[in-house]
DRENVEXRO-504792 format. One record per atom (N, C-alpha, C, O): x, y, z; residue in three letters. Coordinates in steps of 0.05 Angstrom, whole numbers, plus 5000, padded with zeros to 4 digits. Example, Ala and Ser with C-alpha at 12.3 -4.5 7.8 and 13.67 -1.06 7.14 Angstrom:
// DRENVEXRO-504792
526448865156ala524649105156ala526449345156ala528549345169ala525749555142ser527349795143ser525850015157ser526850235161ser
//
This chain:
// DRENVEXRO-504792
501649765000met500050005000met501750255000met501350434984met503650265018phe505150515022phe507950495010phe509250275010phe508950715000lys511750744992lys512651025002lys511051175012lys515251075000cys516151335008cys515051554989cys515651544966cys513451735000ile511951914983ile512752204987ile511452384976ile514852255002cys515552535007cys517952634991cys519152834997cys518552484969glu520852564952glu520152824937glu517952874929glu522252994934met521853244919met524153274900met526353174903met523653424878lys525653484859lys527653684870lys530053664865lys526753884885leu528454084897leu529753964922leu528553814937leu532254044927lys533653954950lys533154154973lys533654394970lys532254044996asn531654215020asn529854455014asn530654685019asn527454405003pro525654634998pro524754765024pro524654625044pro524055015022gly523155155046gly520255095053gly518854975037gly519455185076leu516755135086leu514555215067leu512855055060leu514655465058asn512555565040asn512555435013asn510555424999asn514955345004thr515055204979thr513754934981thr512254854963thr514154795004ile512754545009ile509754585010ile508254444998ile508954785026cys506054835029cys504754895002cys502554814997cys506155034985thr504955124959thr505054914938thr503054884923thr507154754936his507554584913his507454284917his506554134900his508354184940val508253904944val505353804947val503853944960val504753584936gly502053474938gly500053584919gly497653544922gly500953734899glu499053824878glu498453594860glu500253444852glu495953564852val495153364833val495653474805val494553684798val497353354789pro497953464762pro495453474745pro493953274743pro494953694732asp492753714713asp493853654686asp494653834671asp493953394679glu495153304654glu493553384629glu494753424608glu490953424632gln489353484609gln489353774601gln489753844578gln488853954622phe488554234615phe490854414625phe490854654620phe492654294641lys495054434651lys494254674669lys495454884668lys492254634685gly491354844703gly493454894725gly495054714731gly493355124738ala495255194758ala494655074785ala496455064803ala492254964789ile491554834814ile490754544810ile490354464787ile490454404831ser489754124829ser486854084820ser485054224829ser486353904801pro483653844794pro482453664816pro483853544832pro479753654817ile478353484837ile477353234823ile476053244802ile477953004835tyr476952744825tyr474852644845tyr475552544866tyr472252684838leu470152624857leu469052344854leu467152264868leu470052184836ser468951924831ser469351744856ser471451754869ser467251584862ser467451384883ser467751104871ser467750904885ser468051094844ser468350834831ser470450864809ser470351034792ser472450684810tyr474750694791tyr475150414778tyr474450214790tyr476350424755gln476950174740gln478850004757gln480650104770gln478449744756phe480149564772phe481849374755phe483749254765phe481249354728met482849184711met484949354696met484349574687met487249244692asp489449364677asp490149644687asp490649824672asp490249674714val491049924726val493249864747val493349654758val494950064752asp497050034772asp495950044800asp496949904818asp493850214805val492650244831val489650194830val488250324814val488750004846lys485849964848lys484750164869lys484950114893lys483550374859arg482750594876arg479950554888arg478150464874arg479650624913tyr477150604927tyr477150804950tyr479050794966tyr475250974953pro475351184974pro476051075002pro477651205016pro474850855010arg475250745036arg478150635040arg478950585062arg479550605018tyr482350515019tyr484250745020tyr486750705019tyr483250995022phe484951235026phe486851275002phe489051375006phe486051194978asn487851214955asn486751344930asn487651294908asn484651504933thr483651654910thr485751864902thr487551924919thr485751964878pro487852144870pro488352384888pro490652434895pro486252514897asn486652744914asn487752674941asn489452814952asn486852444952gln487952344978gln490952274975gln492552344991gln491552134953glu494252034949glu496252264947glu498452244958glu495452484934tyr497352704931tyr497452884956tyr499552984963tyr495152924970leu495153094993leu497052995015leu498453155027leu497152735019val498852625040val501852665034val503452645053val502552705009lys505252775003lys506053035016lys508353065026lys504253225016lys504753485028lys505153455059lys506953565071lys503353295071ile503453255100ile506053115108ile507353195127ile506752905094ala509252765100ala511652945096ala513552935112ala511653105075ala513953285071ala514153495093ala516353565102ala511953595102leu511953795124leu512953675150leu514253815165leu512253425155glu513153295180glu515653135177glu516552995196glu516953145154ser519452995149ser519252695155ser520952575167ser516952585146thr516552295149thr516352165121thr516152305101thr516351895121glu516251755096glu513451755084glu513051755060glu511351755101ala508651715091ala506651855110ala507451945132ala504151865102ala502051985118ala499351885108ala499151765087ala497351935125met494551875118met492852105127met493452245146met490552145112ile488652345119ile486052215127ile485252025114ile484752325147phe482252205158phe480052415159phe480452645154phe477652315166ala475252485167ala475152675190ala473552865191ala476852635211ser476952805234ser479452745250ser480752545245ser480152925268gly482452875286gly481952635303gly483852475307gly479552595313met478952355329met479052105313met479951895323met478352115288ala478651875271ala481551805268ala482351575268ala483252015264ala486051975261ala487351845286ala488751645284ala486751955309ile488051855334ile486951585342ile488451425352ile484351545338ser483251285346ser484251065328ser484850845338ser484451115302his485450905284his488450855290his489350625289his489851065297met492751035304met493050855329met494650675329met491450915349phe491550755374phe490850465368phe492250285377phe488650415353leu487750145349leu489549985330leu489449735330leu491350125316ala493249975299ala495549865315ala496849665307ala496049975339phe498349885355phe497549765382phe499249685398phe494949745387leu494049635413leu491849425409leu490049465393leu492049205423lys490048995422lys489448915451lys490749015470lys487548735454ala486848645481ala489248545496ala490848385486ala489648645521gly491848555537gly494248745536gly496048725552gly494248935516asp496349125514asp495849365533asp493749395544asp497949535535his497849765554his499050005540his500949985525his497750235545ile498750495534ile499250685558ile497750695577ile501450835555val502051055574val501251315561val502151375539val499551465574val498451715563val498951945581val498651935605val499752165568gln500252415583gln497652505597gln495452485585gln497852605622asn495452685636asn494252945626asn491852985628asn495953125616thr494953385605thr494453335575thr496353345559thr491953295569leu491253195542leu488653305533leu486953385550leu488253315507tyr485653395496tyr483353225508tyr483652985509tyr481253355516gly479053215529gly477752985513gly477052785524gly477553025487gly476352825470gly478052575469gly477052345469gly480752605469thr482552375469thr482352225496thr482151985497thr482352375518ser482052255544ser479452105547ser479351875557ser477252225537asn474652095538asn474651835522asn473451635531asn475751845498phe475851605481phe477351375495phe476451145495phe479551435508ile481151235522ile479551125545ile479350875549ile478351295561arg476951205585arg474351045579arg473650865593arg473051125556glu470550995550glu470850745532glu469350545536glu472650755513glu472850535493glu474850315500glu474350085495glu477150385513phe479150185518phe478249965537phe478949735532phe476750025558pro475749805575pro474049605560pro474149365566pro472549695540lys470949505524lys472649315508lys471849095502lys475149405501leu476949255485leu479049115501leu480848975490leu478849135528asn480849015546asn483649125541asn485648975543asn483849375534ile486349515531ile486949675556ile485249835564ile489149625568glu489849765593glu491150035588glu492450065567glu490850225606phe491950485602phe492650615629phe491450555649phe494750785628thr495550935652thr496051225644thr497551285626thr494651405657phe495151695654phe497351765673phe497251705697phe499351905663thr501651975679thr500852165702thr498852305700thr502552185722asn502052375744asn502952655736asn502052855747asn504852665717gly505852925708gly506652885679gly505752705665gly508353065669tyr509153045641tyr512153055637tyr513153135615tyr513652985657thr516552945654thr517152665645thr515452495647thr519552625634val520252355624val520152155647val519551915643val520752245671glu520652065695glu517851965700glu517351745708glu515852145696asp513052075700asp512251855680asp510851665687asp513251875655phe512551675635phe513951415641phe512751195639phe516451425648glu517951175654glu516651025677glu516550785677glu515751175698ala514551045721ala511950905714ala511150725728ala510650995692ala508050875685ala508250635666ala506350495661ala510750585656ile511050365637ile510750095651ile511650055673ile509349915637gln508949645647gln510049445627gln510749515604gln510349185634pro511448985616pro509948965589pro511048895569pro507349025590asn505649005566asn505149275552asn503349295535asn506749475559thr506449745546thr507349735517thr509649655511thr505549815499lys506249805470lys506350085458lys507450115436lys505250285472leu505150555460leu505350765482leu504250735504leu506850975477ile506951215494ile505951445477ile506951505455ile503951585488his502751815474his503052075489his502352085513his503952285475ile504252545488ile502852755471ile501952705449ile502452985483glu501353215470glu502853465480glu502753535503glu504153605461thr505753835469thr505954035446thr506753955424thr505254285451pro503954405474pro501254275478pro499854195459pro500454245504ser497954105510ser495554295509ser495754535511ser493254175506asn490754315504asn489254275531asn488654045538asn488654485546pro488854765540pro490954925555pro491155165552pro492554785572leu494354935590leu497154975579leu498855085593leu497654885554leu500154945541leu502554835557leu504654965558leu502254595569thr504554475582thr506354365560thr505554305538thr508954345566ile510954265546ile512354005556ile513353995578ile512253805539thr513553545545thr516053525528thr516153605505thr518153405540asp520753365526asp520453155505asp520452915511asp520253235480ile519753055458ile522152855454ile521752615451ile524552965454glu526852805450glu527252595472glu527952365466glu526752675497ala526952485519ala524952265517ala525652035523ala522552325509ile520452115506ile521151935483ile520751685486ile522152035461ala522951875439ala525151685447ala525151445439ala527151785462lys529351605471lys528351395490lys529251165488lys526451465507leu525251275526leu523851045510leu524150815517leu522351125490gly521050925473gly522950745459gly522550495458gly525150855449lys527150685435lys528450495455lys528950265448lys529150595479gln530450425499gln528650185507gln529649965512gln526050245509lys524150035519lys522849885496lys521149715501lys523549945471asn522249825448asn519249875447asn517649695442asn518550125453ile515750205453ile515250425432ile516850615430ile513150405417val512550605396val511650855410val510250855430val512451085400thr511751345411thr510051505391thr510451495367thr508051655402ser506351815385ser505952085398ser506152115422ser505252285382ile504752555392ile502452685378ile502052645354ile500852835393asp498853015381asp500353285377asp500953425396asp500753355352asn502253585344asn500453815335asn501454005322asn497953795342thr495953985331thr496554275339thr496654455321thr497054325365phe497354605374phe499854735361phe499754975355phe501954585357ala504354705346ala504154735316ala504954945305ala503054535302ser503054505273ser505854445263ser507854505278ser506154345239pro508854295228pro510454555225pro512954545222pro509154785225val510555035222val512255095246val514455195243val511355025269asn512755085294asn514154855307asn515754895326asn513654605298gln514854375312gln514754125294gln512754065282gln517053995292asn517253755276asn518253515293asn520653475295asn516453375306pro517253155325pro518952935313pro520552815328pro518752885287ala520352675275ala523352735277ala525052555278ala524052995278glu526853075281glu527952995308glu530352975311glu526152945327phe527052865354phe526652565359phe527152475381phe525652425339gly525552135341gly522852015347gly522551775350gly520652185348ile517952075352ile517151915328ile517651995305ile515751695333asp514951515312asp512551605296asp512551605271asp510451695310leu507951755297leu507052035305leu507152115328leu506152195285ile505352475290ile502552505279ile502052465256ile500652585297met497952625288met497052915292met498153065308met495052985276his493953255276his490953245274his489853075260his489653435287ser486953505279ser487353695256ser487853935260ser487053595231ala487553765208ala485353975205ala485554165188ala483253955220thr481154155222thr482354425229thr481354635221thr484554415245lys485654655257lys487554805237lys486554925218lys490154795242tyr491954965226tyr492254875197tyr492855035180tyr491854615191phe491954525164phe489754655148phe490154765126phe487254655159gly485054775146gly485155075149gly485255225129gly485155175174gly485655455180gly483455645174gly483855885179gly481255565164his479055755157his476355675169his474355775161his476455485188ser474055405203ser471855295184ser469455335189ser472655155163asp470655045145asp471354765136asp470154655117asp473254635150ile474054365143ile474254195169ile475054295190ile473353945167cys473753755189cys475453525178cys474653385160cys477853485190ala479653275180ala481753205201ala482053345221ala483152985197gly485252905214gly487552785198gly487152715175gly489952765210ala492252655195ala494052505214ala494252575237ala495452305203val497552165217val499952135198val499552075175val502352185208ala504752165192ala506751985206ala506851975231ala508351835191gly510351655203gly511751495182gly511751575158gly513051285190ser514551115171ser512650955154ser510350925160ser513650855131val512050685114val511050435129val508750365127val512750315145ala512050075160ala509750135180ala507849985182ala510050355195his507950425214his505350505200his503150435210his505550655178met503050735165met501650505152met499250505149met503150305144glu501950055133glu500149925155glu497949825148glu501149925179leu499549805201leu496949965206leu494849845211leu497250225205ile494850395209ile492850355186ile490450345190ile493850335161trp492150295138trp490650035140trp488250025134trp491949825150asn490649565152asn488249575171asn486349425167asn488449745192val486149775210val484049965198val481649915199val485050185187ser483250395178ser481450315154ser479150405152ser482450135137lys480750055115lys478349895125lys476349875110lys478449785149asn476249645161asn474249825176asn471849775176asn475350025188tyr473650205204tyr472450435188tyr470550565198tyr473450485165gly472550715150gly473950965159gly476250955167gly472651195158gly473851445167gly475251595145gly476751785151gly474751515120ser476051665098ser474651925093ser472351965101ser475952105080leu475052385076leu473952415047leu474952295029leu471852585044ser470852635017ser472952785001ser474452935012ser473052724975asp475152844959asp474853144955asp476753284950asp472353244957phe472053534956phe473353664980phe474653874978phe473053545004thr474353645028thr477353615026thr478853795035thr478253395015val481153355011val482253584993val484353694999val480853644972trp481653864954trp481754124969trp483654284966trp479654184985met479654435000met482054445020met483154655024met482654215032leu484854215051leu487554265037leu489154415048leu487954145014glu490454194999glu490654484991glu492854604992glu488454604984arg488354884977arg489055055001arg490655244999arg487854995024ser488255145048ser491155125058ser492255325068ser492354895055met495054855066met497155015051met499455045060met496555115027lys498455275012lys499255525028lys501555615025lys497455625045thr498055875060thr498655815089thr498856005105thr498955565097met499255495125met501755635137met501555735159met503955625123gly506355755134gly505956045140gly506856145161gly504756185121leu504256475125leu502256525148leu502656695164leu500056365148arg498056405168arg499156355196arg498756525214arg500356125200val501256045227val503356235238val503456295261val505156325220lys507256515230lys505956775238lys506856895258lys503956865224ala502657115231ala501057075257ala501057255274ala499756845260gln498256785285gln500156765309gln499456855331gln502356635305thr504356595326thr505456865335thr505856915359thr505957045316lys506857315323lys504857455340lys505557585360lys502257435333asn500157555349asn499957435377asn499557585396asn500357175379ala500157045405ala502357135423ala501857175447ala504757155413asn506957255429asn506357535440asn506857585464asn505357705423lys504757985432lys502457985452lys502558125472lys500357825446met498057815464met498757705491met497857815512met500357495492ala501057365518ala502557565535ala501957595559ala504457705524lys505957905539lys504258135549lys504558235571lys502358215532trp500558435539trp498658355562trp498158505580trp497558115560leu495658015580leu496957995608leu495658045628leu499557925608thr500857895635thr501058165649thr501358165674thr500758385634lys500958645647lys498258775654lys498158995664lys496058625648gln493458735652gln492458675680gln492658445689gln491358865695pro490458825722pro488158635725pro487658525746pro486658585703phe484358415704phe485058115698phe483257945698phe487558065693val488457785687val489957665710val491857785721val489157425718lys490457295741lys492857135731lys494957145744lys492556985709his494756815700his494556775670his492356755658his496956755656val497056705628val498756455623val500856425635val497656275607tyr499156025600tyr500056045571tyr498456035552tyr502656075567tyr503856095540tyr506756035542tyr508256165557tyr507755835526pro510555745528pro512555955519pro514955935525pro511656165505gly513456375497gly514156575519gly515956735516gly512656555541leu513256735563leu515656625579leu515756385584leu517456795587lys519756705602lys518956595630lys520456445642lys516656665639thr515656565665thr514356295663thr513756165683thr513956195638his512855925634his514855725645his517255745638his514055525661pro515955335673pro517555175653pro519755085660pro516555135629glu518054985609glu518955165585glu519155065563glu519355415590his520055605568his522655515554his522755525530his524655445569lys527255365557lys526955115540lys528155095519lys525354925550leu524854685535leu523354745509leu523954635488leu521354915511ala519754995487ala521655125467ala521355075443ala523355295476lys525255435458lys527055235444lys527855275421lys527755015458lys529554815447lys528254655425lys529454585405lys525654585428gln524454395410gln522354515391gln521254375374gln521754775394met519854905377met521155125360met522955265370met520255155336lys521255375319lys519755635325lys520855855321lys517355615335gly515855835345gly514055735367gly513655495369gly513055915384phe511655825408phe508655765404phe507255705423phe507755795379gly504955735373gly503055965376gly503756175387gly500655925366ala498656135365ala496456095385ala494356225384ala496855915404met494855855425met495855945452met498155925459met494056055468leu494656115496leu492056085512leu489856075501leu492356075538ser490056075556ser490556275578ser492856335585ser488356375590phe488656565612phe486256545630phe484156455623phe486656645654glu484556665674glu484256955683glu486157085688glu481757045684leu481157315694leu481257315724leu480957105737leu481657545736glu481457575765glu478657505774glu476757525758glu478457425799asp475857315809asp473557505806asp471257425805asp474157765806ala471957965804ala470657965777ala468458085774ala471857835757phe470757845730phe469657565722phe470957365725phe467157565712asp465957315703asp466757245675asp466357405656asp467957015671ser469156945644ser466956915623ser467356995600ser464656805630asp462456775611asp461457055601asp461057095577asp461057235620gln460157505613gln462257645596gln461557795577gln464757605602phe466957725587phe466857625558phe466957795539phe466557365554met466457265526met464057355511met464157395487met461757395525lys459357485512lys459657775503lys458257855483lys461257935516gln461558215509gln463658265486gln463758485476gln465158065479leu467158095458leu465658145431leu463658015426leu466658325415gln465358405390gln466958305366gln465758225346gln469558315367leu471258225345leu472057935348leu471957775330leu473057865372ile473857595378ile471357425382ile469557505398ile471257195369lys468857035370lys468956835393lys471056695396lys466756805408ala466556585427ala465556345412ala463156325406ala467356165405ser466655955385ser468355705391ser470655725399ser467055475386ile468455225390ile470555185368ile470355305346ile472555025374ser474854965356ser476955185358ser476855355375ser478855175339leu481155365341leu482555375314leu481955225295leu484455555313ala486455565291ala485455695266ala486955695246ala483055815266gly482255955242gly483656225240gly485056315258gly483356345217val484556615213val483256825230val484357035234val480856755240glu479456935259glu480156845288glu480456615293glu480457045305ser481056985334ser478556885348ser476356985343ser478956675364thr476656565379thr477456505408thr479756465414thr475456505425val475856425453val473656215460val471556205448val474256055480leu472255875490leu472955795519leu475155855529leu470955675532ser471355555559ser471855265556ser469955115548ser474255155562pro474754875560pro472754695576pro472054475567pro471854795599thr470054635615thr467354595601thr465954405607thr466654775583gln464054765569gln464354635542gln462354575529gln466754605532thr467154515504thr469154285502thr468454045503thr471654355498ser473754155492ser474053945514ser474853715508ser473554015539his473953825561his471353775576his471353695600his469053835563ala466453795576ala465853505581ala464353435599ala467153315566leu466653035570leu467952925595leu467252705604leu469853075606leu471152985631leu469553075655leu467953265653leu469752925676thr468353005701thr469753245713thr472053295708thr468353385731pro469653615745pro472153525760pro474053675761pro472053285771glu474353185785glu476753135766glu479053195773glu476153025743gln478352975723gln479553235713gln481953255709gln477853435709arg478853695701arg480553825723arg482653945717arg479653795747ala481153915770ala483853785773ala485853925780ala484053525767glu486553385769glu488753505751glu491153495759glu487953605728val489953715710val489954015709val491154145691val488554145728gly488654435731gly486854595713gly487354835709gly484754475702ile482954625685ile480654735702ile478954585711ile480654995706ser478555125722ser476255215705ser476455235681ser473955275719asp471555365705asp472055645692asp470755715673asp473855795704gly474456065694gly476556075672gly477156295662gly477655855664leu479755855644leu478655925617leu476555815609leu480056095602ile479256175575ile481556095556ile483856175560ile480855935536arg482855865516arg482556055492arg480356115483arg484856165483phe484856375464phe486456285439phe488856235441phe485156265416ser486356205391ser486756465376ser484856595368ser489256545372leu489856795358leu489556765328leu490556575316leu488256965316gly487956965287gly489957155274gly492157195285gly489257265252ile491157435237ile490357725237ile491557885222ile488457795254glu487658075255glu489858255266glu491958155275glu489558515264glu491458705275glu491358675306glu489258685317glu493658655318ile493758605347ile492558835362ile491358795384ile492759085353lys491559315367lys488559285368lys487259375388lys487359175348asp484459135347asp483558915367asp481458945380asp485158715369leu484558495388leu484758605417leu483058535434leu486758755422lys487058875449lys484759065456lys483659055478lys483959215436ala481759405440ala479159255446ala477559345463ala478759035433asp476358875438asp476258765466asp474158765479asp478558665476ile478758565503ile478258785523ile476858745543ile479359015518lys478959245537lys476059325539lys475059375561lys474659345516gln471859425517gln470159215530gln468159285543gln470858955527ala469258745540ala469558755570ala467658715585ala472058815579ile472558835608ile471059075619ile469759055640ile471059295605ser469659535613ser466659485615ser465359595633ser465659325597ala462759275596ala461759115620ala459459135628ala463558945632ile462658775654ile463658865681ile463258735702ile465059095682lys466059205708lys463659265727lys464159355749lys
//
């Protein structure tokens, strides 16, 4: 099924060159400047090199798009799925069976935590959430039947930073496969394969799409590992419509430009928020006060476009979000428009209050996804919202 698909004619192409040109479907008939869309769900099976079928993840648009993803993550191969949860669940099920064990970071996206807690017991798959996110925490959780170690850095929503290289080395020492949710950083700001991580997944809904109009997921890794995931995924389904695949390839052309602009805004916003009297705490790895700032600087090219903050107790976070006029109170993240949400009501609503408290997610926490607007306008919107609820 898989071969090395990230080869390029240019040697060491830059980020924006990869985003723009790798993974384009050649328009052999009309020589158009963009990829044509192949919407067929039925293809010839005799006298062809590839027997194409949408559920087998090998339609023309799917086949070419994953070249871009693999090139961006410096891996041999990749797959695209119908959602981030489809990507991570298929990845887990490819490497875990009844009687196996997974070590999972405790600071994790709520949907992933919920999937593990609800589905793994049905499959007799054992799991341990770490007590912290240092390499010692992960090593302490390893058992004789551990087959997978999964991390998320920066984490959702508290932006904790895990040592990618240390986890990769631990996995190699123990002969355990390692995986990472790289959604918050995106390939623009972090490339885990460079530090030895085996599998890299994304909610492609976020920075890959970038315009709040696509739902998709992705996994990148070696040919051998992707073959194992494909063998599971062809049975479970989860493939993406080719129109959405085409939209995603189109959107990814500007990902480098978008994410760098968003990251610049996040850096400025985080520093500004720390100086505001109405803010109790800001969570952002780009701040020198962040406990893992030096580690983030070591393994990230940029600190990302996500931050979280808590208002002082005198200010109601729900009322604050309702008063915002430019910044949208909206689920999801990473669009070109800035958005805020309450993790307890959205991304981590599936967890119990006790589970959220264990990882430090308070009811007053606000997660902030920076867009590409002018930073002065975003600051002005926050100021007027605070004034409205004083």
